[in-house]
Structure formats: C-alpha cells, structure tokens
C-alpha positions as CSV (number, residue, x, y, z in Angstrom):
1,M,0.1,0.1,0.4
2,E,1.7,3.2,-1.4
3,P,-1.0,5.9,-0.2
4,V,1.3,8.7,-1.8
5,Y,2.3,7.5,-5.2
6,G,-1.3,6.0,-5.3
7,T,-3.0,9.5,-4.9
8,I,-1.3,10.8,-7.3
9,I,-1.8,8.2,-9.8
10,Q,-5.8,9.2,-9.2
11,V,-4.8,12.8,-9.3
12,A,-3.4,12.4,-12.7
13,R,-6.1,10.6,-14.3
14,L,-9.0,12.5,-12.7
15,T,-6.4,15.7,-14.8
16,W,-5.8,13.8,-17.4
17,K,-9.6,12.7,-17.9
18,M,-10.2,16.9,-17.5
19,Q,-7.7,17.7,-20.1
20,G,-9.6,15.7,-22.9
21,L,-6.5,13.6,-23.3
22,K,-6.8,10.2,-25.7
23,F,-4.4,7.6,-24.8
24,T,-3.3,4.8,-26.8
25,V,-1.0,1.9,-25.5
26,T,0.3,-0.4,-27.1
27,G,2.9,-3.5,-25.9
28,L,1.6,-4.2,-23.0
29,E,2.2,-7.4,-23.6
30,N,6.2,-6.7,-23.5
31,L,5.9,-5.7,-19.9
32,P,7.4,-8.8,-17.3
33,D,5.2,-9.7,-14.7
34,S,7.9,-9.9,-11.3
35,G,11.4,-9.2,-11.3
36,G,13.1,-6.0,-11.9
37,G,13.9,-3.8,-14.9
38,V,15.2,-0.6,-16.4
39,V,12.3,1.6,-17.9
40,A,13.9,3.3,-20.4
41,I,11.9,6.0,-21.8
42,N,12.2,9.4,-24.4
43,H,12.5,12.3,-23.6
44,T,10.1,14.9,-25.3
45,S,8.1,16.7,-22.7
46,Y,8.1,17.8,-19.0
47,F,5.5,15.3,-18.5
48,D,7.0,11.9,-19.7
49,F,7.3,10.3,-16.7
50,T,3.7,10.7,-16.0
51,F,2.8,8.5,-18.9
52,A,5.2,6.1,-18.9
53,G,3.9,4.2,-15.8
54,L,0.3,4.4,-17.5
55,P,1.4,0.5,-19.1
56,F,2.1,-0.5,-15.8
57,Y,-0.8,0.6,-13.9
58,L,-2.9,-0.6,-16.7
59,K,-1.2,-4.3,-16.6
60,D,-0.9,-4.8,-13.0
61,R,-1.4,-1.7,-10.9
62,R,0.6,-3.2,-7.7
63,R,3.6,-2.5,-9.7
64,K,5.7,1.1,-9.9
65,V,8.2,2.8,-11.7
66,R,10.3,4.5,-9.2
67,F,12.0,7.4,-11.2
68,M,15.4,8.8,-11.2
69,A,14.9,12.9,-11.1
70,K,17.7,15.2,-10.8
71,Q,18.5,16.3,-7.0
72,E,16.6,19.8,-7.7
73,V,13.2,17.9,-7.8
74,F,13.9,16.7,-4.0
75,D,15.5,19.5,-2.4
76,N,11.9,21.9,-4.1
77,K,9.3,22.5,-0.3
78,I,6.6,21.2,-3.1
79,T,8.3,18.5,-5.0
80,G,10.2,16.9,-2.4
81,P,8.1,15.4,-0.1
82,L,6.0,13.8,-3.2
83,M,9.0,12.7,-4.8
84,R,10.1,11.0,-1.2
85,G,6.6,9.5,-0.7
86,C,6.9,7.9,-3.9
87,K,10.2,6.6,-3.5
88,H,11.7,7.9,-6.7
89,I,15.9,7.7,-6.9
90,P,17.5,11.3,-6.5
91,V,20.2,12.1,-9.1
92,D,23.0,14.2,-8.1
93,R,24.6,15.8,-11.3
94,A,27.8,16.4,-10.1
95,S,28.3,13.3,-8.8
96,G,25.8,10.2,-9.8
97,A,27.6,7.2,-7.9
98,D,25.5,7.0,-5.4
99,S,22.3,7.0,-7.4
100,F,23.3,4.2,-9.5
101,V,24.1,2.3,-6.5
102,E,20.7,2.9,-5.3
103,A,19.0,2.4,-8.6
104,C,21.2,-1.1,-9.0
105,R,19.9,-2.3,-5.5
106,R,16.2,-1.6,-6.0
107,L,16.6,-3.1,-9.9
108,E,17.6,-6.0,-7.7
109,D,15.2,-6.2,-4.9
110,G,13.2,-6.5,-8.2
111,E,11.3,-3.2,-8.8
112,L,11.2,-0.6,-11.6
113,V,13.1,1.9,-12.9
114,G,12.3,4.8,-14.8
115,V,15.3,6.5,-17.2
116,Y,15.7,8.9,-19.7
117,P,19.0,7.4,-21.6
118,E,19.4,11.1,-23.5
119,A,19.5,12.7,-20.3
120,T,17.0,16.0,-21.4
121,I,14.4,17.1,-23.4
122,S,14.7,16.9,-26.8
123,R,14.3,19.9,-28.2
124,S,13.4,18.3,-32.1
125,F,11.5,15.4,-30.6
126,E,14.5,12.7,-32.3
127,L,16.1,10.6,-30.5
128,K,19.5,12.2,-29.1
129,E,22.4,10.3,-28.1
130,F,22.5,8.2,-25.1
131,K,23.7,7.9,-22.1
132,S,25.3,4.6,-21.0
133,G,23.6,4.5,-17.2
134,A,20.4,2.3,-18.5
135,A,22.9,-0.3,-20.1
136,R,25.2,0.2,-17.1
137,M,22.6,-0.7,-14.5
138,A,21.2,-3.0,-16.4
139,I,24.2,-5.2,-16.3
140,E,25.1,-4.9,-12.9
141,A,21.5,-5.9,-11.6
142,N,20.9,-8.2,-14.3
143,V,17.7,-7.1,-15.7
144,P,16.0,-5.8,-18.8
145,I,15.6,-2.9,-20.2
146,L,12.1,-2.2,-21.4
147,P,12.1,0.2,-24.2
148,H,9.1,2.5,-24.2
149,I,7.7,5.7,-25.8
150,V,5.9,8.4,-25.5
151,W,4.6,10.4,-27.8
152,G,2.1,13.7,-28.2
153,A,2.7,14.6,-24.9
154,Q,5.1,17.4,-26.5
155,R,2.1,19.6,-27.4
156,I,1.2,19.7,-24.0
157,W,4.5,21.3,-22.3
158,T,7.6,21.3,-23.6
159,K,11.1,23.1,-23.5
160,D,10.8,26.9,-25.8
161,H,7.0,26.8,-25.8
162,P,4.4,28.1,-23.6
163,K,2.2,25.0,-21.5
164,K,-1.3,24.2,-22.9
165,M,-2.4,22.5,-19.8
166,W,-5.8,23.4,-19.8
167,R,-8.3,21.0,-22.1
168,P,-5.3,20.5,-24.9
169,K,-7.6,17.5,-25.8
170,V,-4.1,15.9,-27.6
171,P,-3.6,11.9,-28.6
172,I,-0.9,10.5,-25.9
173,A,0.7,7.5,-28.1
174,I,2.3,5.5,-25.5
175,A,4.4,1.7,-26.7
176,V,6.8,-0.7,-24.8
177,G,8.7,-2.4,-26.8
178,E,10.3,-6.0,-26.8
179,P,12.8,-6.4,-23.6
180,I,16.4,-6.4,-24.5
181,Q,18.6,-8.9,-22.3
182,P,21.8,-7.5,-20.6
183,N,23.6,-9.7,-22.6
184,L,26.2,-7.4,-24.4
185,P,28.9,-5.0,-23.3
186,S,27.5,-1.8,-22.4
187,G,28.7,0.2,-25.3
188,E,26.7,-2.2,-27.6
189,L,23.6,-2.5,-25.7
190,T,23.2,0.9,-24.8
191,A,23.5,1.4,-29.1
192,L,21.4,-1.5,-29.7
193,L,18.4,-0.3,-26.7
194,H,18.9,3.5,-29.2
195,S,18.6,1.8,-32.0
196,R,15.1,-0.4,-31.2
197,M,13.8,2.8,-29.3
198,Q,14.4,4.4,-32.7
199,H,12.4,1.6,-34.8
200,L,9.9,2.2,-31.8
201,L,9.7,5.7,-32.1
202,E,9.3,5.3,-36.1
203,Q,6.1,3.0,-35.7
204,V,4.5,5.5,-32.9
205,Q,5.0,8.6,-35.4
206,D,3.7,6.7,-38.3
207,A,0.6,6.1,-36.6
208,Y,0.5,9.4,-35.0
209,G,0.4,11.3,-38.4
210,P,-0.8,13.2,-40.4
211,Y,1.3,15.6,-39.1
212,P,-0.1,19.6,-40.0
213,P,2.8,20.9,-41.8
214,G,5.4,24.1,-39.5
215,E,3.6,23.0,-36.5
216,F,6.1,23.4,-33.3
217,W,5.6,19.6,-32.2
218,V,6.0,17.7,-35.5
219,P,10.0,16.9,-36.3
220,K,11.7,18.5,-39.4
221,R,12.2,15.4,-40.7
222,L,8.1,15.3,-41.2
223,G,7.8,18.5,-41.8
224,G,7.3,20.3,-38.6
225,G,8.7,23.4,-37.4
226,A,10.7,21.9,-34.7
227,P,14.9,22.0,-34.9
228,S,16.8,19.4,-36.5
229,L,18.9,17.0,-34.4
230,A,22.1,19.5,-35.3
231,E,20.1,22.8,-35.0
232,A,18.9,20.9,-31.5
233,A,22.1,20.3,-30.5
234,R,23.5,24.3,-31.0
235,L,20.2,25.1,-29.0
236,D,21.5,22.6,-25.7
237,A,25.0,23.6,-25.9
238,E,23.8,27.4,-26.0
239,E,21.9,26.7,-22.7
240,L,24.4,25.0,-20.9
241,E,27.1,28.1,-21.9
242,R,24.2,30.4,-20.2
243,R,24.0,27.6,-17.4
244,A,27.6,28.1,-16.8
245,A,28.2,31.8,-17.0
246,A,25.3,32.3,-14.1
247,K,26.4,29.8,-11.9
248,A,30.3,31.2,-11.8
249,A,28.3,34.6,-11.4
250,R,26.4,33.5,-8.5
251,D,29.3,31.6,-6.9
252,A,31.6,35.0,-7.6
253,R,28.6,36.9,-5.9
254,R,28.6,34.3,-3.0
255,D,32.2,35.2,-2.8
256,A,32.2,38.9,-2.1
257,E,29.8,38.5,0.4
C-alpha cells in the first residue's frame, strides 16, 4: 500500500480526463509480471514520466516505476515530499555514483527504475545520443531494459514553448518494446537500445500522423517546425553555456560576500 503514489496516480488520471487527453497504449504483453527492469523512456516533454507509468498501471496496478530525477526536484519544498513519498531516486548531477548504486539495489530487489537515456528533453523530438547509464544499470543488476516511447506529450508542455494545460485534448501514444536482455557490453547495449527505440519511435510516429506542416511539435523530418537534431544540439550547447555563466556569477557573488 503506497498512499502517496496511489493518490498521485488518481489525481493524474483525473487531470488527464479534465484535459481531454486520449491515450493509445501498445505493447503491454512486453511488460514483465515480476522482477526488476530498467524502464528506458524517450524525452520530449516535462510530462513524459507521468505517462510512462501508465502501461504498468493498466497491466498490474501493484507495480510502480521509481524514476530517477535530479536532486533539485527533491530539494523543492513542494515536489520534494512527493518524490520521496513515491520512493523515486534523487540524482546529483555532479556525482551520480550514489544514485547509480541505489538504482541497482532497487533493480536487484525486483523494482522498476525509470530513466531517460537522453538525459535531457530533445528539442528536435527525435532521439538524441544516449548516455550509457541505462545499459550499465541493467548489466550490473542483471535485469532487462524495457524500451518505452511516449509521443504527443510535447504538445502539452516542452522546452521553449508555453504550457497548454487546459483542455488540450491531444492524443498521447505510449508504446512498450520487447525487453532487451543485458547480454552485451554497455557500449553495444546502449547502441542496441537506441536502435530499438528509434524503430519503435518511427512506428508510433507513423501511426500518430498525419502531421500539420510547420507545427512546433512536429519533427523537421516529418515536415514540422521543430529544429533538426543538429540545430537542437546547438541550442542545447548555448543553454549549457548560459547556465555555466549564471553559476559562475552566483559563485562570484557568494565569494564576495
């Protein structure tokens, strides 16, 4: 019995109903009935994690996904207690060793751990280069990777665009791919995961269309207004530079005080 997680799920479902969201979920047969698993999710929206757990709820309401999230979310006075109540896993970006160990422990205990192999939201809505963390955790804990694709969430809230929370009435597609066993070195396993998720993403995108030309939420490859992967990489690099400069300025002010 998990009162915090259970309450959040019910609030989320009520919110989705009020928003008029329409869900299509495929691949439930690929979800394990028991045992640990790394839930690898593409990242196009600030809401991806709320939708990624839906397949597990539909198949078995007892199974919960423990998401890895940046420490700042846990430090927040509002979201912190909720994250801890849901037993999610904090990640210190400056030193992720502790979170890696904790995630592996949870996996070995038979839990499901949600991760974003891209690390940050993809402005292009295409798959970025993957980090190796998902593969390394699967290998360390000897559990499968469960590829997940969430599509349509970027229409509600994503980077560089205003939120559309009230009655967006958009379709949300969630697809679960076949489990990937950790039988390869981490580099090869990461490449395989990327390939499988790319194939799954294209299948979901094809079924979701047709796409209105020029729309911000549609990838450039499909005739939309989203930046290309290369353009998105440039925007990401500029964002990192701004963050580094802001941090340096804050540190300088603190040292001067």
